[in-house]
C-alpha positions, 0 to 999 in steps of 0.5 A: 392830097389834102384829103389824104392828110385829113385821113392820116391825121384821123387815124393818128387820133384814133390810135392815140385814143385807143393805145392810152385806154386802160386795159381790161381788168383780166389783162391788168398785171396785179400784185400777188396775194398775201402769202398763206401760212402752212408750217409751222403754225403761228405761235407753235411751241416745241418746234425741232431745230431742223425743219421745213418752212412751208407757205403758199404763194398765189397770184390773181394773174394766172400765168404770172411767175413768182418768186419771194424773199424769206426773213428769219431771225431769232428774238426779233419780230423784225426779222433780217433777209435770209433768203432772196429770190426763192422760186418755191413754197418751202425752205429747209432750215437746219442748225436752229437754236434750241429754246429760242423764239424765231420770227419769219416773214415771206415777200412774194413778188411777181415778174413785173416787181409787184410785191405782197408782204405776209405777215410776221410769224413765229414759233419757238423751238424745243429744249435741247435736253428732255428727260422722260416723265416719271413712271406712273406709280402708287395705284388707287385702287391698290394693286391686288385690292379685293372687294373694290366697291362697284360705285364711283371707282376713283382711279389714281396714281403718282406721275409728273416729270422731272422737267418743269417745263414739260407737260405730261399726259396719261393713256389708261389701258385696261381689261379683264386679261392681262395680255390684251388690255384696251384703251380706256382713257387717252390724253388724260391731263391729270393723274386720276379719273372715275368710273360710276359703275363696275360689274361684280366680282370682276378682276380687272388689270390696268396699266398707265403710260405717261407721255410728254410733249416730246414724245418721251414715254414711260410705261408703268407696270400692269396692276390689278383689282378685284370688285365686290362680290355682290348677292345672286338674287336671280339665275336662269340657265334654262337647263333643268326644263323640258326641251322644245317647251316654254319655261315654267310659270312662275318663275316666268310670265310668258306672253306671244302672238304668232311667234314661238318662244321655246327651250332648245338644246340646239345652241347654248353660250358654252356649247352645254345644256339649254338656252331660250329660243324666240322665232318672230319671222313675220312683223305682226308677231310679238313675244315676251318673257318677263321675271320679277325680283326683290327691288334693287337701287343698285345692281347688275343684270348679266345674260348671254344673247345672240341672233342668227340673222343681221337684220334681227330685231330682239331686246331687253327692258328693265322696268320698275314696278310697272311696265309702262314708259314712265317706269322703263329703265335700261332698254337695250336692243339688237337692231340690224346688226348693232347693239344699242340702248335708248337714251333719255333723249329718245334717240338709240345710241350705239353700244357695239356691232353684233355678228349674226350667230355669235354669242355676246355676254352683256352686263348691264350695271345700274344705278337708280340714284344716278339714274345711269347705267354702264354696259359691258360687252364680252367684258369690255365697257361700251356703254358709259353713263347711259341713261334711260327714258323712265321718269319714275325708277327708284329701283329695278324689280322686273327684266323682260326679254322681247321681239317686237311687233313691226319687227322681225327676229328669225331667230333670237337666243338668251341664256345664263341670266343672272340678277345680282344686287349689292 
């Protein structure tokens, strides 16, 4: 009998010991995590007077059930209880007051009443009455203005908003066709901007839209202006030379290796006359044609070109006096379906996509004083304030079209080459 008493005593001691040991961390009940803000962001302004407050609740114990209390009050950083025992992570709030600062807080609680307080967040509601911005007016360049200089073109207009509390931004559309204007500037905070260079003898249309932070808009009228004409110093349409032959020397200097350069009537930019064809279908081949003209510190090179294959490489280089790297100005290439320029950083920068078989009008407007150029493709500005790698380029006096060693060009075409100076 005494043995049984001792055995029961030992079992009791063991049960007492194990029942009072702490649970492993993964089985202990821990308080919820601090609630995370979702919407509206802390300090938000111009918030609608009807909105859905959103937050995230979570708990280190996977199977805990969570509820929360939401505190909300205007103009009080210690807000009162607004909704209790909410088992959701969002709350629709209607009929807030206009132009008031609201403070709110979420306290999360698990089924064992362990809780965690979130920080106090705030937002400000929008004003009740908002007037739209003023219609953009008084453009510079003036509407229908002629002979606008191509360098440092300053654009401006009058705008603003009748409400002193409103912030206005502006979008600028422009193009060479009034019915197909494209974005040029977006979300401008000011009523002015500048472009460093524009093409010669081009009529541009532009339009400004004013928008305030309440999404009220005013669309201005379409304005237009025309840039100065410039002087044509070189023009080559290839239409007066015999077909299937190289262009004459002069005006061209021609070099080719394992390729062919010849005048053809099989295609031209306007489906009339001739163009110049380059065939360089092996990586061993290369070739170029080059022409020289009077030096220009400000000018424009325009031409049409196309390639027949998505993998083709074809290029343009402009030089100053000597055809070497130090005197290399704007350099543009078609490279496997993309038109790109070689920047001062020695990285190829994107201009536009190139579709095989399509003609592209390219206009390169340069300023050697500014050491930048703009690229317009089919009338659209595609590269702004592009740079070149040459360190000695006081002027441009040479143009090269070429294919490259170690690169293939099944067929590349050039047509209607023009050089225009200021």
